[in-house]
All heavy atoms as a GROMACS GRO file, in nm:
protein
  526
    1MET      N    1  28.651  28.084   5.849
    1MET     CA    2  28.564  28.023   5.942
    1MET      C    3  28.626  27.904   6.009
    1MET      O    4  28.561  27.812   6.063
    1MET     CB    5  28.439  27.978   5.871
    1MET     CG    6  28.340  28.085   5.842
    1MET     SD    7  28.276  28.144   5.993
    1MET     CE    8  28.144  28.240   5.940
    2ALA      N    9  28.755  27.885   5.995
    2ALA     CA   10  28.829  27.773   6.057
    2ALA      C   11  28.820  27.773   6.217
    2ALA      O   12  28.835  27.674   6.278
    2ALA     CB   13  28.977  27.762   6.018
    3ASP      N   14  28.776  27.894   6.263
    3ASP     CA   15  28.769  27.897   6.418
    3ASP      C   16  28.626  27.868   6.468
    3ASP      O   17  28.594  27.867   6.588
    3ASP     CB   18  28.820  28.029   6.463
    3ASP     CG   19  28.966  28.045   6.469
    3ASP    OD1   20  29.039  27.946   6.457
    3ASP    OD2   21  29.018  28.163   6.459
    4MET      N   22  28.530  27.848   6.369
    4MET     CA   23  28.388  27.816   6.406
    4MET      C   24  28.387  27.662   6.402
    4MET      O   25  28.386  27.606   6.295
    4MET     CB   26  28.284  27.882   6.318
    4MET     CG   27  28.286  28.027   6.328
    4MET     SD   28  28.234  28.086   6.496
    4MET     CE   29  28.061  28.036   6.506
    5LEU      N   30  28.365  27.593   6.521
    5LEU     CA   31  28.380  27.451   6.521
    5LEU      C   32  28.249  27.396   6.598
    5LEU      O   33  28.191  27.458   6.683
    5LEU     CB   34  28.494  27.406   6.599
    5LEU     CG   35  28.628  27.447   6.535
    5LEU    CD1   36  28.740  27.418   6.639
    5LEU    CD2   37  28.660  27.380   6.404
    6LYS      N   38  28.211  27.280   6.558
    6LYS     CA   39  28.108  27.205   6.639
    6LYS      C   40  28.176  27.154   6.759
    6LYS      O   41  28.301  27.150   6.774
    6LYS     CB   42  28.052  27.083   6.550
    6LYS     CG   43  27.967  27.138   6.437
    6LYS     CD   44  27.905  27.014   6.359
    6LYS     CE   45  27.818  27.060   6.252
    6LYS     NZ   46  27.758  26.948   6.184
    7THR      N   47  28.103  27.102   6.848
    7THR     CA   48  28.151  27.053   6.983
    7THR      C   49  28.265  26.958   6.989
    7THR      O   50  28.370  26.983   7.029
    7THR     CB   51  28.035  26.998   7.070
    7THR    OG1   52  27.927  27.082   7.063
    7THR    CG2   53  28.078  26.979   7.207
    8ARG      N   54  28.241  26.841   6.916
    8ARG     CA   55  28.344  26.743   6.904
    8ARG      C   56  28.479  26.795   6.843
    8ARG      O   57  28.590  26.770   6.899
    8ARG     CB   58  28.296  26.620   6.838
    8ARG     CG   59  28.401  26.500   6.857
    8ARG     CD   60  28.337  26.372   6.813
    8ARG     NE   61  28.247  26.341   6.910
    8ARG     CZ   62  28.138  26.260   6.891
    8ARG    NH1   63  28.124  26.205   6.774
    8ARG    NH2   64  28.047  26.222   6.994
    9PRO      N   65  28.478  26.849   6.722
    9PRO     CA   66  28.601  26.912   6.667
    9PRO      C   67  28.670  27.014   6.757
    9PRO      O   68  28.787  27.027   6.767
    9PRO     CB   69  28.564  26.964   6.534
    9PRO     CG   70  28.437  26.898   6.502
    9PRO     CD   71  28.370  26.867   6.632
   10CYS      N   72  28.585  27.088   6.835
   10CYS     CA   73  28.646  27.188   6.927
   10CYS      C   74  28.721  27.125   7.040
   10CYS      O   75  28.833  27.163   7.067
   10CYS     CB   76  28.530  27.275   6.972
   10CYS     SG   77  28.586  27.414   7.071
   11VAL      N   78  28.665  27.014   7.091
   11VAL     CA   79  28.720  26.938   7.200
   11VAL      C   80  28.856  26.876   7.148
   11VAL      O   81  28.968  26.882   7.211
   11VAL     CB   82  28.635  26.835   7.257
   11VAL    CG1   83  28.713  26.737   7.351
   11VAL    CG2   84  28.522  26.898   7.333
   12LYS      N   85  28.848  26.820   7.029
   12LYS     CA   86  28.971  26.754   6.970
   12LYS      C   87  29.086  26.857   6.944
   12LYS      O   88  29.204  26.828   6.973
   12LYS     CB   89  28.931  26.682   6.837
   12LYS     CG   90  28.832  26.577   6.845
   12LYS     CD   91  28.900  26.448   6.867
   12LYS     CE   92  28.799  26.335   6.857
   12LYS     NZ   93  28.829  26.228   6.950
   13ARG      N   94  29.042  26.968   6.896
   13ARG     CA   95  29.146  27.084   6.874
   13ARG      C   96  29.208  27.123   7.001
   13ARG      O   97  29.332  27.138   7.019
   13ARG     CB   98  29.089  27.203   6.804
   13ARG     CG   99  29.186  27.308   6.772
   13ARG     CD  100  29.131  27.412   6.687
   13ARG     NE  101  29.216  27.526   6.664
   13ARG     CZ  102  29.190  27.634   6.604
   13ARG    NH1  103  29.078  27.647   6.535
   13ARG    NH2  104  29.274  27.745   6.596
   14ALA      N  105  29.122  27.154   7.107
   14ALA     CA  106  29.175  27.196   7.242
   14ALA      C  107  29.272  27.082   7.297
   14ALA      O  108  29.370  27.117   7.344
   14ALA     CB  109  29.055  27.210   7.337
   15GLN      N  110  29.230  26.958   7.286
   15GLN     CA  111  29.318  26.850   7.344
   15GLN      C  112  29.448  26.846   7.268
   15GLN      O  113  29.549  26.820   7.324
   15GLN     CB  114  29.242  26.717   7.328
   15GLN     CG  115  29.137  26.707   7.433
   15GLN     CD  116  29.042  26.582   7.404
   15GLN    OE1  117  29.046  26.520   7.304
   15GLN    NE2  118  28.964  26.550   7.519
   16SER      N  119  29.443  26.867   7.130
   16SER     CA  120  29.560  26.870   7.061
   16SER      C  121  29.653  26.974   7.090
   16SER      O  122  29.779  26.971   7.066
   16SER     CB  123  29.537  26.862   6.904
   16SER     OG  124  29.499  26.996   6.865
   17GLU      N  125  29.594  27.092   7.157
   17GLU     CA  126  29.682  27.202   7.186
   17GLU      C  127  29.720  27.197   7.337
   17GLU      O  128  29.763  27.292   7.401
   17GLU     CB  129  29.609  27.325   7.158
   17GLU     CG  130  29.588  27.357   7.005
   17GLU     CD  131  29.517  27.472   6.964
   17GLU    OE1  132  29.491  27.561   7.054
   17GLU    OE2  133  29.494  27.499   6.845
   18GLY      N  134  29.683  27.089   7.402
   18GLY     CA  135  29.733  27.058   7.537
   18GLY      C  136  29.630  27.094   7.651
   18GLY      O  137  29.661  27.087   7.765
   19TYR      N  138  29.500  27.129   7.612
   19TYR     CA  139  29.399  27.153   7.713
   19TYR      C  140  29.325  27.024   7.736
   19TYR      O  141  29.284  26.956   7.650
   19TYR     CB  142  29.294  27.257   7.665
   19TYR     CG  143  29.356  27.396   7.633
   19TYR    CD1  144  29.384  27.436   7.504
   19TYR    CD2  145  29.390  27.473   7.745
   19TYR    CE1  146  29.445  27.560   7.489
   19TYR    CE2  147  29.444  27.601   7.726
   19TYR     CZ  148  29.470  27.646   7.590
   19TYR     OH  149  29.528  27.767   7.569
   20ASP      N  150  29.318  26.996   7.870
   20ASP     CA  151  29.252  26.865   7.912
   20ASP      C  152  29.100  26.895   7.929
   20ASP      O  153  29.066  26.917   8.054
   20ASP     CB  154  29.314  26.817   8.043
   20ASP     CG  155  29.268  26.680   8.082
   20ASP    OD1  156  29.219  26.606   7.991
   20ASP    OD2  157  29.278  26.649   8.206
   21ILE      N  158  29.026  26.888   7.828
   21ILE     CA  159  28.878  26.901   7.850
   21ILE      C  160  28.807  26.785   7.779
   21ILE      O  161  28.857  26.720   7.701
   21ILE     CB  162  28.825  27.037   7.782
   21ILE    CG1  163  28.842  27.042   7.636
   21ILE    CG2  164  28.895  27.153   7.845
   21ILE    CD1  165  28.768  27.149   7.565
   22SER      N  166  28.678  26.767   7.824
   22SER     CA  167  28.598  26.657   7.769
   22SER      C  168  28.475  26.731   7.688
   22SER      O  169  28.455  26.843   7.714
   22SER     CB  170  28.542  26.569   7.877
   22SER     OG  171  28.448  26.640   7.960
   23GLU      N  172  28.423  26.642   7.602
   23GLU     CA  173  28.304  26.697   7.535
   23GLU      C  174  28.196  26.732   7.626
   23GLU      O  175  28.126  26.821   7.625
   23GLU     CB  176  28.255  26.586   7.434
   23GLU     CG  177  28.157  26.643   7.336
   23GLU     CD  178  28.127  26.537   7.223
   23GLU    OE1  179  28.213  26.450   7.190
   23GLU    OE2  180  28.029  26.546   7.161
   24TYR      N  181  28.176  26.648   7.737
   24TYR     CA  182  28.078  26.668   7.842
   24TYR      C  183  28.097  26.807   7.901
   24TYR      O  184  28.007  26.882   7.926
   24TYR     CB  185  28.074  26.561   7.951
   24TYR     CG  186  27.979  26.577   8.062
   24TYR    CD1  187  27.847  26.544   8.045
   24TYR    CD2  188  28.022  26.641   8.178
   24TYR    CE1  189  27.762  26.560   8.150
   24TYR    CE2  190  27.930  26.660   8.281
   24TYR     CZ  191  27.795  26.623   8.271
   24TYR     OH  192  27.711  26.642   8.363
   25ALA      N  193  28.222  26.836   7.938
   25ALA     CA  194  28.256  26.966   8.004
   25ALA      C  195  28.222  27.080   7.914
   25ALA      O  196  28.155  27.179   7.957
   25ALA     CB  197  28.406  26.968   8.052
   26LEU      N  198  28.252  27.070   7.790
   26LEU     CA  199  28.232  27.185   7.686
   26LEU      C  200  28.080  27.196   7.674
   26LEU      O  201  28.040  27.320   7.676
   26LEU     CB  202  28.294  27.154   7.561
   26LEU     CG  203  28.279  27.260   7.453
   26LEU    CD1  204  28.332  27.392   7.488
   26LEU    CD2  205  28.342  27.217   7.320
   27ARG      N  206  28.012  27.090   7.672
   27ARG     CA  207  27.870  27.101   7.652
   27ARG      C  208  27.799  27.165   7.780
   27ARG      O  209  27.711  27.252   7.765
   27ARG     CB  210  27.799  26.970   7.633
   27ARG     CG  211  27.825  26.919   7.494
   27ARG     CD  212  27.764  26.781   7.467
   27ARG     NE  213  27.804  26.722   7.343
   27ARG     CZ  214  27.748  26.738   7.227
   27ARG    NH1  215  27.656  26.839   7.209
   27ARG    NH2  216  27.798  26.689   7.117
   28HIS      N  217  27.856  27.132   7.897
   28HIS     CA  218  27.810  27.201   8.017
   28HIS      C  219  27.837  27.345   8.019
   28HIS      O  220  27.750  27.432   8.060
   28HIS     CB  221  27.873  27.132   8.142
   28HIS     CG  222  27.851  27.199   8.266
   28HIS    ND1  223  27.728  27.188   8.334
   28HIS    CD2  224  27.928  27.288   8.349
   28HIS    CE1  225  27.721  27.267   8.450
   28HIS    NE2  226  27.855  27.320   8.455
   29TRP      N  227  27.961  27.391   7.986
   29TRP     CA  228  27.984  27.528   7.974
   29TRP      C  229  27.898  27.605   7.876
   29TRP      O  230  27.865  27.718   7.900
   29TRP     CB  231  28.136  27.548   7.936
   29TRP     CG  232  28.229  27.500   8.051
   29TRP    CD1  233  28.210  27.485   8.190
   29TRP    CD2  234  28.347  27.442   8.029
   29TRP    NE1  235  28.319  27.431   8.253
   29TRP    CE2  236  28.405  27.395   8.157
   29TRP    CE3  237  28.431  27.408   7.918
   29TRP    CZ2  238  28.530  27.332   8.174
   29TRP    CZ3  239  28.551  27.346   7.933
   29TRP    CH2  240  28.591  27.309   8.066
   30ILE      N  241  27.864  27.539   7.764
   30ILE     CA  242  27.778  27.602   7.666
   30ILE      C  243  27.638  27.621   7.727
   30ILE      O  244  27.580  27.722   7.725
   30ILE     CB  245  27.770  27.522   7.537
   30ILE    CG1  246  27.901  27.530   7.471
   30ILE    CG2  247  27.662  27.572   7.456
   30ILE    CD1  248  27.924  27.433   7.353
   31ARG      N  249  27.586  27.512   7.800
   31ARG     CA  250  27.449  27.518   7.855
   31ARG      C  251  27.438  27.627   7.967
   31ARG      O  252  27.341  27.692   7.983
   31ARG     CB  253  27.423  27.383   7.915
   31ARG     CG  254  27.340  27.289   7.836
   31ARG     CD  255  27.281  27.178   7.913
   31ARG     NE  256  27.367  27.125   8.020
   31ARG     CZ  257  27.458  27.029   8.012
   31ARG    NH1  258  27.490  26.981   7.894
   31ARG    NH2  259  27.518  26.982   8.122
   32THR      N  260  27.550  27.643   8.040
   32THR     CA  261  27.533  27.737   8.154
   32THR      C  262  27.570  27.883   8.106
   32THR      O  263  27.566  27.976   8.180
   32THR     CB  264  27.645  27.706   8.267
   32THR    OG1  265  27.770  27.698   8.214
   32THR    CG2  266  27.607  27.560   8.321
   33GLY      N  267  27.607  27.898   7.978
   33GLY     CA  268  27.647  28.031   7.922
   33GLY      C  269  27.792  28.074   7.950
   33GLY      O  270  27.821  28.189   7.918
   34ALA      N  271  27.876  27.989   8.005
   34ALA     CA  272  28.009  28.022   8.032
   34ALA      C  273  28.086  28.046   7.903
   34ALA      O  274  28.178  28.137   7.899
   34ALA     CB  275  28.071  27.923   8.121
   35ILE      N  276  28.044  27.964   7.802
   35ILE     CA  277  28.106  27.982   7.669
   35ILE      C  278  27.999  28.007   7.576
   35ILE      O  279  27.912  27.917   7.556
   35ILE     CB  280  28.193  27.859   7.628
   35ILE    CG1  281  28.317  27.838   7.723
   35ILE    CG2  282  28.242  27.876   7.488
   35ILE    CD1  283  28.385  27.718   7.695
   36PRO      N  284  28.003  28.118   7.500
   36PRO     CA  285  27.891  28.149   7.399
   36PRO      C  286  27.893  28.057   7.278
   36PRO      O  287  28.006  28.015   7.242
   36PRO     CB  288  27.917  28.296   7.361
   36PRO     CG  289  28.049  28.321   7.388
   36PRO     CD  290  28.093  28.225   7.505
   37ALA      N  291  27.776  28.019   7.235
   37ALA     CA  292  27.774  27.925   7.117
   37ALA      C  293  27.633  27.953   7.046
   37ALA      O  294  27.543  28.009   7.110
   37ALA     CB  295  27.779  27.779   7.164
   38ARG      N  296  27.630  27.922   6.915
   38ARG     CA  297  27.519  27.932   6.836
   38ARG      C  298  27.458  27.799   6.808
   38ARG      O  299  27.536  27.705   6.771
   38ARG     CB  300  27.546  27.994   6.711
   38ARG     CG  301  27.590  28.140   6.717
   38ARG     CD  302  27.473  28.228   6.720
   38ARG     NE  303  27.524  28.366   6.724
   38ARG     CZ  304  27.464  28.463   6.775
   38ARG    NH1  305  27.350  28.443   6.844
   38ARG    NH2  306  27.508  28.581   6.784
   39LYS      N  307  27.329  27.786   6.837
   39LYS     CA  308  27.266  27.655   6.802
   39LYS      C  309  27.232  27.653   6.656
   39LYS      O  310  27.161  27.750   6.605
   39LYS     CB  311  27.136  27.636   6.886
   39LYS     CG  312  27.064  27.506   6.859
   39LYS     CD  313  27.069  27.425   6.977
   39LYS     CE  314  26.972  27.306   6.950
   39LYS     NZ  315  27.023  27.188   7.010
   40VAL      N  316  27.272  27.551   6.579
   40VAL     CA  317  27.240  27.545   6.440
   40VAL      C  318  27.194  27.396   6.417
   40VAL      O  319  27.265  27.296   6.422
   40VAL     CB  320  27.368  27.562   6.352
   40VAL    CG1  321  27.331  27.544   6.204
   40VAL    CG2  322  27.419  27.700   6.373
   41GLY      N  323  27.059  27.390   6.393
   41GLY     CA  324  26.998  27.250   6.386
   41GLY      C  325  27.010  27.181   6.515
   41GLY      O  326  26.973  27.239   6.621
   42ASN      N  327  27.082  27.057   6.524
   42ASN     CA  328  27.100  26.994   6.641
   42ASN      C  329  27.246  27.012   6.697
   42ASN      O  330  27.275  26.948   6.802
   42ASN     CB  331  27.077  26.840   6.622
   42ASN     CG  332  26.936  26.808   6.593
   42ASN    OD1  333  26.839  26.872   6.646
   42ASN    ND2  334  26.907  26.702   6.521
   43SER      N  335  27.314  27.093   6.641
   43SER     CA  336  27.455  27.124   6.680
   43SER      C  337  27.474  27.252   6.738
   43SER      O  338  27.395  27.344   6.714
   43SER     CB  339  27.543  27.093   6.566
   43SER     OG  340  27.539  26.964   6.511
   44PHE      N  341  27.589  27.272   6.804
   44PHE     CA  342  27.635  27.414   6.844
   44PHE      C  343  27.751  27.439   6.766
   44PHE      O  344  27.836  27.359   6.742
   44PHE     CB  345  27.660  27.409   6.995
   44PHE     CG  346  27.548  27.414   7.080
   44PHE    CD1  347  27.511  27.292   7.140
   44PHE    CD2  348  27.476  27.524   7.101
   44PHE    CE1  349  27.399  27.295   7.224
   44PHE    CE2  350  27.374  27.523   7.188
   44PHE     CZ  351  27.325  27.399   7.256
   45LEU      N  352  27.770  27.569   6.730
   45LEU     CA  353  27.886  27.621   6.666
   45LEU      C  354  27.957  27.706   6.777
   45LEU      O  355  27.887  27.799   6.832
   45LEU     CB  356  27.863  27.700   6.535
   45LEU     CG  357  27.824  27.617   6.419
   45LEU    CD1  358  27.793  27.719   6.301
   45LEU    CD2  359  27.937  27.531   6.376
   46ILE      N  360  28.081  27.690   6.797
   46ILE     CA  361  28.158  27.757   6.902
   46ILE      C  362  28.265  27.836   6.836
   46ILE      O  363  28.345  27.776   6.750
   46ILE     CB  364  28.207  27.655   6.999
   46ILE    CG1  365  28.099  27.565   7.062
   46ILE    CG2  366  28.284  27.731   7.118
   46ILE    CD1  367  28.114  27.427   7.035
   47TYR      N  368  28.298  27.953   6.874
   47TYR     CA  369  28.409  28.027   6.822
   47TYR      C  370  28.529  27.984   6.910
   47TYR      O  371  28.538  28.012   7.028
   47TYR     CB  372  28.389  28.173   6.834
   47TYR     CG  373  28.499  28.266   6.784
   47TYR    CD1  374  28.536  28.254   6.643
   47TYR    CD2  375  28.557  28.363   6.855
   47TYR    CE1  376  28.641  28.332   6.594
   47TYR    CE2  377  28.658  28.451   6.808
   47TYR     CZ  378  28.691  28.424   6.674
   47TYR     OH  379  28.801  28.513   6.625
   48TYR      N  380  28.626  27.912   6.854
   48TYR     CA  381  28.729  27.850   6.920
   48TYR      C  382  28.812  27.952   7.015
   48TYR      O  383  28.853  27.919   7.128
   48TYR     CB  384  28.824  27.770   6.837
   48TYR     CG  385  28.926  27.700   6.904
   48TYR    CD1  386  28.892  27.587   6.986
   48TYR    CD2  387  29.068  27.738   6.909
   48TYR    CE1  388  29.001  27.511   7.055
   48TYR    CE2  389  29.155  27.672   6.981
   48TYR     CZ  390  29.129  27.563   7.050
   48TYR     OH  391  29.220  27.492   7.119
   49PRO      N  392  28.848  28.062   6.964
   49PRO     CA  393  28.923  28.154   7.063
   49PRO      C  394  28.848  28.189   7.193
   49PRO      O  395  28.917  28.205   7.292
   49PRO     CB  396  28.934  28.286   6.969
   49PRO     CG  397  28.942  28.231   6.831
   49PRO     CD  398  28.844  28.117   6.835
   50ASN      N  399  28.722  28.183   7.185
   50ASN     CA  400  28.646  28.199   7.315
   50ASN      C  401  28.670  28.092   7.415
   50ASN      O  402  28.670  28.103   7.539
   50ASN     CB  403  28.493  28.218   7.294
   50ASN     CG  404  28.453  28.350   7.227
   50ASN    OD1  405  28.527  28.448   7.245
   50ASN    ND2  406  28.338  28.360   7.169
   51VAL      N  407  28.679  27.963   7.358
   51VAL     CA  408  28.708  27.841   7.444
   51VAL      C  409  28.841  27.860   7.501
   51VAL      O  410  28.864  27.845   7.621
   51VAL     CB  411  28.701  27.711   7.361
   51VAL    CG1  412  28.744  27.599   7.441
   51VAL    CG2  413  28.550  27.696   7.304
   52VAL      N  414  28.946  27.900   7.425
   52VAL     CA  415  29.083  27.916   7.479
   52VAL      C  416  29.076  28.027   7.577
   52VAL      O  417  29.146  28.007   7.688
   52VAL     CB  418  29.181  27.958   7.359
   52VAL    CG1  419  29.309  27.991   7.419
   52VAL    CG2  420  29.185  27.834   7.264
   53ARG      N  421  29.018  28.140   7.559
   53ARG     CA  422  29.018  28.242   7.668
   53ARG      C  423  28.945  28.193   7.791
   53ARG      O  424  28.998  28.218   7.904
   53ARG     CB  425  28.927  28.364   7.611
   53ARG     CG  426  29.014  28.448   7.524
   53ARG     CD  427  28.932  28.578   7.489
   53ARG     NE  428  28.988  28.628   7.363
   53ARG     CZ  429  28.924  28.604   7.232
   53ARG    NH1  430  28.805  28.546   7.236
   53ARG    NH2  431  28.971  28.661   7.142
   54PHE      N  432  28.839  28.113   7.775
   54PHE     CA  433  28.781  28.054   7.901
   54PHE      C  434  28.868  27.962   7.974
   54PHE      O  435  28.881  27.967   8.091
   54PHE     CB  436  28.649  27.997   7.858
   54PHE     CG  437  28.582  27.918   7.972
   54PHE    CD1  438  28.498  27.981   8.059
   54PHE    CD2  439  28.604  27.779   7.991
   54PHE    CE1  440  28.442  27.919   8.165
   54PHE    CE2  441  28.543  27.705   8.092
   54PHE     CZ  442  28.453  27.783   8.184
   55LEU      N  443  28.930  27.879   7.893
   55LEU     CA  444  29.029  27.776   7.957
   55LEU      C  445  29.149  27.844   8.030
   55LEU      O  446  29.193  27.804   8.129
   55LEU     CB  447  29.064  27.672   7.857
   55LEU     CG  448  28.963  27.581   7.803
   55LEU    CD1  449  29.014  27.498   7.689
   55LEU    CD2  450  28.909  27.505   7.916
   56GLN      N  451  29.199  27.949   7.967
   56GLN     CA  452  29.306  28.020   8.019
   56GLN      C  453  29.267  28.100   8.154
   56GLN      O  454  29.347  28.098   8.252
   56GLN     CB  455  29.369  28.123   7.931
   56GLN     CG  456  29.443  28.064   7.815
   56GLN     CD  457  29.488  28.160   7.706
   56GLN    OE1  458  29.445  28.273   7.687
   56GLN    NE2  459  29.576  28.111   7.628
   57CYS      N  460  29.145  28.145   8.164
   57CYS     CA  461  29.099  28.212   8.284
   57CYS      C  462  29.081  28.108   8.389
   57CYS      O  463  29.120  28.125   8.503
   57CYS     CB  464  28.963  28.276   8.262
   57CYS     SG  465  28.985  28.451   8.234
   58ALA      N  466  29.022  27.979   8.353
   58ALA     CA  467  29.008  27.873   8.440
   58ALA      C  468  29.132  27.824   8.497
   58ALA      O  469  29.141  27.777   8.611
   58ALA     CB  470  28.931  27.758   8.384
   59ASP      N  471  29.249  27.836   8.421
   59ASP     CA  472  29.377  27.793   8.467
   59ASP      C  473  29.443  27.904   8.550
   59ASP      O  474  29.555  27.886   8.595
   59ASP     CB  475  29.465  27.759   8.348
   59ASP     CG  476  29.415  27.632   8.278
   59ASP    OD1  477  29.352  27.559   8.340
   59ASP    OD2  478  29.460  27.618   8.166
   60GLY      N  479  29.386  28.022   8.562
   60GLY     CA  480  29.438  28.125   8.647
   60GLY      C  481  29.520  28.232   8.583
   60GLY      O  482  29.583  28.311   8.645
   61SER      N  483  29.514  28.244   8.453
   61SER     CA  484  29.594  28.338   8.388
   61SER      C  485  29.503  28.475   8.390
   61SER      O  486  29.389  28.477   8.444
   61SER     CB  487  29.606  28.306   8.230
   61SER     OG  488  29.483  28.320   8.163
   62ASP      N  489  29.564  28.582   8.342
   62ASP     CA  490  29.502  28.712   8.366
   62ASP      C  491  29.392  28.746   8.244
   62ASP      O  492  29.344  28.853   8.243
   62ASP     CB  493  29.600  28.827   8.367
   62ASP     CG  494  29.686  28.806   8.498
   62ASP    OD1  495  29.632  28.748   8.582
   62ASP    OD2  496  29.797  28.852   8.488
   63ASN      N  497  29.382  28.657   8.144
   63ASN     CA  498  29.292  28.692   8.034
   63ASN      C  499  29.150  28.668   8.062
   63ASN      O  500  29.108  28.542   8.086
   63ASN     CB  501  29.338  28.602   7.912
   63ASN     CG  502  29.485  28.630   7.869
   63ASN    OD1  503  29.530  28.742   7.888
   63ASN    ND2  504  29.542  28.527   7.802
   64PRO      N  505  29.066  28.770   8.063
   64PRO     CA  506  28.920  28.749   8.091
   64PRO      C  507  28.853  28.689   7.970
   64PRO      O  508  28.891  28.714   7.851
   64PRO     CB  509  28.869  28.891   8.111
   64PRO     CG  510  28.962  28.968   8.039
   64PRO     CD  511  29.094  28.913   8.042
   65PRO      N  512  28.754  28.608   7.986
   65PRO     CA  513  28.668  28.549   7.881
   65PRO      C  514  28.579  28.664   7.821
   65PRO      O  515  28.542  28.758   7.888
   65PRO     CB  516  28.587  28.448   7.949
   65PRO     CG  517  28.570  28.488   8.096
   65PRO     CD  518  28.698  28.555   8.125
   66LEU      N  519  28.543  28.643   7.696
   66LEU     CA  520  28.452  28.735   7.638
   66LEU      C  521  28.311  28.708   7.659
   66LEU      O  522  28.270  28.600   7.677
   66LEU     CB  523  28.476  28.738   7.478
   66LEU     CG  524  28.611  28.788   7.426
   66LEU    CD1  525  28.623  28.774   7.278
   66LEU    CD2  526  28.638  28.932   7.469
   0.00000   0.00000   0.00000
């Protein structure tokens, strides 16, 4: 389950891997449905590989988001 992260740890991991995203942006993508997430209590759980796929598509690569 190391790939299931809450919002802030997900942003920190993405930033450590060279992706320039903010917590605000990630929350926006979750709200709009661009990145799937599960609401658990007051938090969201995000499958990190989905974030990477989304960011790679946003950067113009050929990998489609799930």
